[in-house]
N, C-alpha and C positions, 0 to 999 in steps of 0.2 A: 847578188852573189851570196850574201849572208843567209837569205831565206832559202836559196837552193841548197846550201850546205846543211842547214838545219833539217830541211826535208829529206835530203839524201841520208842523213844520219838518224832518221826516224825520231827526230826531236820535234815535239809538238808545239814548241814555243814559236811565236810569230815575231819577226823582225819589224821594228817600227822606226820609220824615218824621223829624225829630229835634228834639224839644222843647227840647234843650239846645244846639242849634246857635247860633252867634253870627252877627250881621249886621254886617259890617265891624267886628268886634271887640266889638260891644255885645251884651249879653244882652237879649233882647226880653221884654216883658211882653205880656199878652193885649191891651192897649189901645195898644201902641206904634205900629203901622202902620195906624191907623184914622183917619178924618177927624175934625175937630174939631166944634164946635157947629153950624156953618153950612156943611155940605158942598155942593159943586156937583154935583148929580145929573144924569146924562145917560142916554139910553136905548140906548146902544151895548152890544151883547153881545159876548162873546169872538169869535164867528165873524165878525161884521161888522168888528170892530176888526182881526182878523188879516188878513182880505181886504184891507182898506184899507192896512194896513202893507205887505203884499206888493206891492200895486199901486204904492206909493210908491218901491219899490227901483229 
């Protein structure tokens, strides 16, 4: 998803996977950035979200 965002933003940087990278100094676990027991689900996909975000600029 990060690489799709960079490409869609015409950013030539490449996203690199690093399982040991830290997130604001914290080491992440497999369940760290996932929703809890009652997530709010929506039907917006990346392309629709990106188009809406660009229109809002």
